[in-house]
C-alpha positions in Angstrom: 60.6 97.1 87.6 62.2 100.7 86.5 63.5 101.3 90.0 65.5 98.0 90.2 66.6 98.9 87.0 67.5 102.3 87.9 69.7 100.2 91.0 71.1 97.5 88.8 72.4 100.1 86.6 74.1 102.3 89.7 75.6 99.0 90.7 77.6 98.4 87.6 78.8 102.2 87.3 79.6 102.3 90.5 81.5 98.7 89.9 83.0 99.6 86.8 84.2 102.2 88.0 86.2 100.8 91.3 87.9 98.5 88.5 89.3 101.5 86.2 90.9 103.0 89.3 92.3 99.6 90.9 94.3 99.9 87.3 95.6 102.8 87.9 98.0 101.0 90.4 100.6 100.0 87.6 100.6 103.7 86.5 101.1 105.3 89.7 104.2 103.3 89.9 105.9 103.9 87.1 105.5 107.7 87.8 106.8 107.3 91.0 110.0 105.2 89.5 110.6 108.0 86.0 110.8 110.9 89.7 112.7 108.4 91.5 115.3 108.4 88.4 116.2 111.6 88.0 117.9 111.4 91.5 115.4 113.9 94.0 117.0 115.3 96.7 114.9 113.2 99.9 116.0 112.6 103.4 117.4 109.4 104.0 114.4 109.1 106.2 112.2 110.2 103.6 113.8 108.1 101.3 113.4 104.5 102.6 109.9 105.6 103.7 109.1 106.5 99.5 110.7 103.1 98.9 109.0 101.0 101.2 105.7 102.9 100.4 106.2 102.0 96.4 107.1 98.4 97.7 103.8 98.4 99.5 101.9 99.5 96.9 102.8 96.5 94.2 102.6 94.1 97.0 99.2 95.0 97.4 98.1 95.6 93.7 99.7 92.0 93.6 97.4 90.7 96.5 94.1 92.3 94.6 94.0 95.0 97.8 94.2 97.7 95.1 92.4 100.8 97.5 95.7 99.8 99.9 97.6 99.7 96.9 96.5 103.5 95.7 96.6 105.0 99.6 100.2 103.6 99.9 101.4 104.6 96.4 99.8 108.5 96.8 101.7 108.7 100.2 104.9 107.7 98.8 104.5 110.7 95.9 102.9 113.2 98.2 106.4 113.1 99.6 108.1 112.9 96.2 106.5 116.6 96.1 104.1 115.1 93.0 
């Protein structure tokens, strides 16, 4: 019984941490938007890539695909030097 409780507790904690991570998508989008509002010096290609990654991140977030959303948003932040 004790082993079962330990396993159940670990599963609940893992699930909770995933939910917290999923809700960070909007904060990442806000950070990208704030950086873009400063008109960073980017090549035309990089600017287009950041815009696409930002849009993809939002679409993934709305679809409930938070891992994919964070991947896109973090790649956009990397290009922006964040």
